[in-house]
C-alpha positions in Angstrom: 98.0 124.7 112.6 95.1 122.6 111.6 95.2 119.0 109.9 92.2 118.9 107.6 91.1 115.5 107.1 87.3 116.3 106.2 87.7 116.3 102.4 84.5 114.0 101.5 82.6 116.8 103.3 84.3 119.6 101.3 87.9 119.8 100.4 90.5 122.2 102.1 92.9 123.9 101.3 91.9 124.5 97.6 94.9 125.3 94.9 95.7 128.6 95.1 94.7 129.3 91.3 91.5 128.7 92.6 91.5 131.3 95.1 93.0 133.6 92.5 90.5 132.9 90.0 87.6 134.2 92.2 89.9 136.9 93.1 90.1 138.3 89.2 86.6 137.6 88.9 85.4 139.4 91.6 87.6 142.4 91.1 88.0 142.5 87.2 84.5 141.1 85.9 81.7 140.8 88.1 79.1 140.9 85.2 76.4 138.8 85.2 76.6 136.0 82.8 74.1 135.9 79.2 72.0 139.0 80.7 73.7 141.9 79.0 75.6 142.6 76.0 78.4 144.4 77.8 82.2 143.3 77.6 81.6 142.7 81.2 78.7 140.4 81.2 80.3 138.8 78.1 83.5 138.2 79.7 81.7 136.8 82.7 79.6 134.5 79.9 83.0 133.1 78.7 84.0 132.0 82.1 81.1 130.1 82.4 81.3 128.4 79.1 85.0 127.6 79.8 84.0 126.2 82.7 81.6 123.7 81.2 84.2 123.0 78.3 87.0 122.2 81.2 84.3 119.8 82.7 83.4 118.1 79.4 87.0 117.4 78.9 87.4 115.7 82.6 84.6 113.6 82.0 84.4 113.0 78.2 81.0 114.4 77.6 80.7 115.5 73.7 78.8 118.6 74.0 79.8 121.1 77.0 75.9 122.2 76.9 74.2 119.5 78.1 76.0 120.4 81.4 73.7 122.1 83.8 75.1 124.3 86.5 73.8 123.9 89.9 74.7 124.9 93.7 75.6 120.9 94.7 75.3 117.4 94.0 72.0 117.0 95.7 70.2 119.9 93.6 71.5 118.0 90.6 69.9 114.5 91.9 66.3 116.1 92.8 66.5 117.7 89.6 67.5 114.3 87.6 65.4 112.2 89.6 62.3 114.4 89.3 62.8 115.4 85.9 62.7 111.9 84.8 60.7 109.8 87.3 56.8 109.1 87.1 54.3 107.2 89.1 54.4 103.5 88.2 58.1 103.8 87.0 60.6 101.6 88.8 64.1 102.6 90.2 66.6 100.6 91.5 69.4 101.8 93.6 71.8 100.7 96.2 71.8 100.2 100.0 75.2 102.6 100.5 73.3 105.8 98.9 73.6 109.1 100.5 70.5 110.9 102.0 70.9 113.6 98.8 69.5 110.2 96.7 67.8 108.4 99.6 65.5 110.9 100.7 64.6 112.0 97.1 63.3 108.8 96.2 61.7 107.9 99.3 59.6 111.0 98.5 59.0 109.8 94.7 58.2 106.4 96.6 55.6 108.1 98.2 53.7 109.4 94.9 53.8 106.0 93.4 57.4 105.3 92.2 58.7 101.8 92.8 61.8 101.5 94.7 63.9 98.5 95.0 67.4 99.0 97.1 70.4 96.5 96.3 72.5 95.1 98.9 76.2 95.5 99.3 77.1 93.3 101.7 80.3 93.2 103.9 83.1 92.5 104.4 83.7 94.7 101.0 80.3 96.3 100.8 80.1 96.0 97.1 76.9 96.1 94.7 75.7 93.0 93.9 75.5 93.0 90.1 73.3 89.5 90.1 70.7 90.8 92.4 70.6 94.5 90.2 70.0 92.4 87.1 67.8 90.2 88.7 65.6 93.4 90.0 65.1 94.7 86.6 61.5 94.5 85.5 59.4 95.7 83.0 58.6 99.2 84.4 61.9 99.8 85.6 63.2 102.9 84.2 66.5 104.4 85.9 69.1 102.8 87.9 70.5 105.5 90.2 73.5 104.5 92.4 76.5 106.3 93.7 80.1 105.9 92.4 82.1 106.1 95.3 80.6 105.7 99.1 81.6 108.3 101.5 81.3 106.2 104.4 83.7 103.2 103.3 85.0 104.6 100.4 83.9 101.4 98.3 83.9 102.3 94.4 81.1 100.8 92.4 81.8 99.4 88.7 80.2 101.6 86.3 81.2 100.2 83.4 79.8 96.9 84.2 76.5 98.5 85.5 76.2 100.5 82.7 76.5 97.0 80.3 73.1 95.9 82.6 71.6 99.1 82.0 72.2 98.8 78.1 71.3 95.3 77.9 67.7 96.3 79.4 67.2 100.0 77.5 66.9 101.5 80.8 68.8 104.6 82.2 71.9 105.0 84.1 72.3 107.7 86.6 75.3 108.4 89.0 76.0 110.2 92.1 79.8 111.5 91.4 80.0 113.7 94.1 82.9 111.5 96.4 84.7 110.4 92.6 84.7 113.7 90.7 88.4 115.0 90.4 89.7 111.9 92.2 88.7 109.1 90.2 88.3 108.6 86.5 85.0 109.1 85.0 83.8 108.7 81.2 80.2 109.3 80.3 80.6 107.7 77.4 82.7 104.2 78.1 80.7 103.8 81.0 77.3 104.7 79.4 75.8 107.2 82.0 73.0 109.1 80.9 73.1 111.1 84.0 76.1 112.4 85.9 75.7 114.7 89.0 78.6 115.9 90.7 79.6 118.5 93.5 82.1 121.3 92.6 83.6 121.5 96.4 84.9 118.5 97.3 87.5 116.6 94.4 87.3 119.3 91.6 88.8 121.7 94.1 86.1 124.2 93.9 84.2 126.9 96.4 80.9 125.8 97.7 77.6 126.5 96.4 78.8 124.7 92.8 77.8 121.5 90.8 76.3 120.5 87.9 74.5 117.4 86.4 74.9 116.1 82.6 72.1 115.1 80.6 72.4 112.7 77.7 71.1 114.2 75.0 68.4 111.4 74.3 66.9 112.4 77.5 64.5 115.3 78.3 63.9 116.2 82.0 61.0 118.2 83.3 62.8 121.3 84.9 62.3 121.5 88.5 62.3 125.5 88.2 61.7 128.1 85.8 62.8 131.8 84.9 64.9 133.9 83.5 67.7 132.4 81.2 69.1 135.8 79.7 67.8 134.0 75.9 64.4 134.0 74.2 63.3 137.3 76.5 61.0 137.8 74.1 58.9 134.7 75.1 57.1 134.0 78.5 58.0 130.0 78.1 60.8 128.4 79.1 63.4 127.5 76.5 63.5 123.9 75.0 67.4 123.9 74.4 70.0 122.9 76.6 71.2 124.2 79.5 68.4 126.7 79.6 65.7 124.5 79.6 67.0 123.0 82.9 69.0 126.6 84.1 67.3 129.2 85.1 68.4 132.3 87.3 71.7 134.1 87.7 74.5 131.6 88.0 77.4 131.5 90.6 79.6 133.0 88.3 82.2 133.5 90.8 82.2 130.7 92.3 82.3 128.9 88.7 85.3 130.7 87.6 86.8 129.2 90.9 85.4 125.6 89.8 87.0 126.0 86.3 90.2 126.6 88.0 89.9 123.6 90.2 88.8 121.3 87.4 92.1 122.8 85.2 94.1 122.5 88.0 93.0 118.4 88.0 93.6 118.2 83.9 97.0 119.6 84.3 98.0 117.8 87.1 96.5 114.5 85.5 94.2 111.9 87.0 96.6 109.2 87.1 99.1 111.5 89.3 96.4 112.5 91.8 95.0 108.9 91.9 99.0 107.3 92.6 99.6 109.9 95.2 95.9 109.2 96.7 96.2 105.7 96.8 99.7 105.7 98.8 98.2 108.2 101.8 95.6 105.8 101.9 98.0 102.5 102.2 100.0 104.7 104.8 96.5 105.1 106.6 95.0 101.7 106.7 98.9 100.4 107.6 98.9 102.4 110.5 95.5 102.2 111.8 95.8 98.3 111.6 99.0 98.9 114.2 96.3 100.6 116.9 95.3 98.1 119.4 91.5 98.7 119.4 91.1 100.2 116.0 88.7 98.2 113.5 88.6 99.3 109.7 85.3 99.1 108.3 85.3 98.0 104.8 87.7 97.0 102.0 91.4 97.7 102.9 93.2 97.9 99.7 93.7 101.2 98.7 93.5 100.4 95.2 89.7 99.6 95.4 88.4 102.5 97.5 88.4 106.2 97.4 90.7 107.9 99.9 88.4 107.9 102.8 88.7 105.1 105.8 85.8 104.7 108.1 86.6 103.3 111.4 85.8 102.6 114.9 87.6 102.3 118.4 86.9 99.7 121.1 85.8 101.5 124.0 85.9 105.2 122.5 82.8 106.4 121.0 83.3 107.9 117.5 82.3 111.6 118.7 84.8 111.1 121.5 87.6 110.4 118.9 86.7 113.5 117.0 86.6 115.7 119.6 90.1 114.4 121.0 91.5 114.8 117.8 90.2 118.4 117.5 90.8 119.7 120.6 94.1 118.0 121.3 95.8 118.1 117.9 94.1 120.3 115.4 93.3 117.7 113.4 89.8 117.7 111.8 87.9 114.7 110.6 84.3 114.1 110.7 82.2 111.1 113.1 78.8 110.0 112.9 76.6 108.8 110.3 77.7 111.3 107.1 74.2 111.8 106.1 74.4 108.1 104.7 72.0 106.0 107.7 71.4 103.3 104.8 75.2 102.5 104.6 75.7 102.6 108.6 72.4 100.2 108.9 74.3 98.0 106.2 77.5 98.3 108.3 76.3 97.7 111.6 77.6 101.2 112.9 74.1 102.6 113.0 73.0 105.2 114.9 76.8 106.2 116.6 78.3 105.5 113.3 82.1 106.2 112.4 85.2 108.0 112.8 85.9 109.1 109.0 89.1 110.0 107.9 89.0 111.9 104.3 92.3 112.4 102.2 93.0 114.8 99.5 95.8 115.4 97.0 97.4 118.0 99.1 97.7 116.1 102.1 100.7 114.8 103.0 102.6 111.8 104.9 103.8 113.8 107.7 100.1 114.8 108.0 99.0 111.1 108.8 101.8 110.7 110.8 100.5 112.9 113.4 97.3 111.5 112.8 98.5 107.8 113.8 100.5 108.9 116.7 97.3 111.0 118.4 95.4 107.9 117.7 98.0 105.4 119.3 98.0 107.9 122.5 94.3 107.8 122.5 94.0 103.9 122.4 96.3 103.6 125.9 94.0 103.6 128.9 95.5 106.0 130.8 94.7 108.6 128.0 91.0 107.4 127.9 90.6 107.6 131.6 
């Protein structure tokens, strides 16, 4: 049986109710939400709204209609950055960002948007808040940062960043691809204006789901325009949310699964999920530290990080480690740069990258024991030869 430890890429397996909700939608509903007045279309629309409502509960969003559904966090980030920033604006980000933020910002930089990257120094790779505040200038419009690193697991202090943003009257955008569903997020408390999330990781939804929360005081230019099922007599895009930013038929079946995943989290409770993931991460870190030649990158206290650990092994390339774990033990991990070259440049692991073990609430201690035994065997010289 496969042991899956690549949950930072996509969570697997999913809770049973996620699959059940998608099957029910496919077999019993199937209508296009908001595009007709018959019962199946109406039921489909209810499913989509129900998922918005569940997400609003999870993130403490006052109005569910301020959530725009997208295909993934990358689409949400592009929607936010391109919809808000104009030539001459200044944006501040970090050196740990995923390419879903780095590449759009580099593109916008080429159009006249000014960009500052804040260092996240070793050994903990935490955001330098003093440097962040000192980088704010008259034309700074946005701080755009991740919440949890997909490479080293660092969790940025959103409330502290939010205080800095409020103090200087600038907007805060957060990439919650790694933390949504696995770590508490309160958009009101943290002062988040834009929250990008994906559905297929910690929220336990299927691939092809995600979204963007937009604070009501913001008005973004839309990336695309078209049918919304509303104001069909008009040939101009509606100005109200979410229709102003959400055109075309949504992935309603996928959103049914996402809604079930979010409800699973709400029912289990984030404190319970977080507690188990901390226990698993501590187990992993302790085991890795007992293996000769393994070097963990970043903060080693599980309480201060996401449930993922990146490491290198002396004398063995990351790709060799991943291949060994897959072919010999059926253990799925991720090796390389993790779509985050900035992070690996900061860590000194560019261009080979690292081995990343990323855990889920559904992983078990016995699976970790199998992984650690495999890595112990790999660390022995005769196995390497």
